C-alpha positions, 0 to 999 in steps of 0.5 A: 877218838877214844870212847871216853872222848865220846862220853864227854863230848855228848855230855857237853852237847846235852848242856850246850847245844840247843840243837840237840834233840834232848837239850830241854832235859839238860842244858834247857832246864839249867844243867851245866857241865862244871868248870873242871870237866870242861877240860877233856883230859881232866874229865878222862882222868877222873872216869878212869879213877872212878870205875868207867868201862865200856858199856857204862853210862855216866849218871847224875845222882841228883837228877837236878844237879850239874855234871861234876865229880861229887854228882856223877857215877857211872852205871848201866844202862838198865840202871840209867833208865830206871833212875831217869827223870824221863821215866817218871816212876818209882817202884809202886808205879812200876808195880801198877804198870805190871798189874794193868798189862797183867789185866790186859793192857797193851805196853802202849796204853800201860805206859801212857798211864804213867807217861812212859813209852811202850818200850819202857813199860815192855822192859818193866813187864819182862823185868829188864827194869824194875825186876825186883818189883812184883804186883801187889793188891795195892798195884791191883787195886790202883790198876783198877782205879785208873779206869774207874768208870770205864772198866768198872762202872761206878755205884752210886748211893745205895743202888745194888751192883748192876748186871754189868758190874757183876759181869765184869767182877766175875771177869776180874776174879777169873783173872786173879784179882782178890775178893777184898780189892774188887769189894773196894773198887765197887764199894760193896762188902767182901761177903757180897763178892764172895756170894758172887764168886760162889754163884749164890748170887747172881748165878744167871750173870756170865763173866764178861767176855774178855774181849769186851773186858779189854775193850772197856780197859782200852776205852774204845767206846764199844757198846757192851750188848746184853747176852 
């Protein structure tokens, strides 16, 4: 059996074999193989004329469309993962995953935040997929927001920052978060964050040990003791 025959057979299974593990993402939601491609030789002829070579995968341009000549192309595995509906990602979400991992999240936890696997989060981090995406201040702020109330306790009303707020802020400044980002996350002015950073305010408060910070990120319900 040729490799292209294998591509054709797997394409048909996705759409017709209810016992196939991934059927729910294809035939289970109405994706079909067009009438022309039910003939294996016609599919092979189209593939050979449209860029197929070993190592490439067939990709539907419209992820909700059928397998047909006008809706298919051949791309690399890396690009296929990036385009897949399974990944549920766009550039902004990929950047936020990078920010979560940079903050100290495990690949598993960063992936869980966006419904993707450990391996997908790892591939984003090392640049195997979404390699052109870099962290931004917005992605860092979104990463903080995912753990609002867990990593950064909310400041309510006109109350001043607590010792716990200040300790977390000092740790995040150490990790490279900008003052403007932390000001928005905590609801205080950037000048207040600047005074904390320079130790003109709260000089007696030490940065939260990273082990405690990561425990808050991972929501491990560990008690943060006074120090």
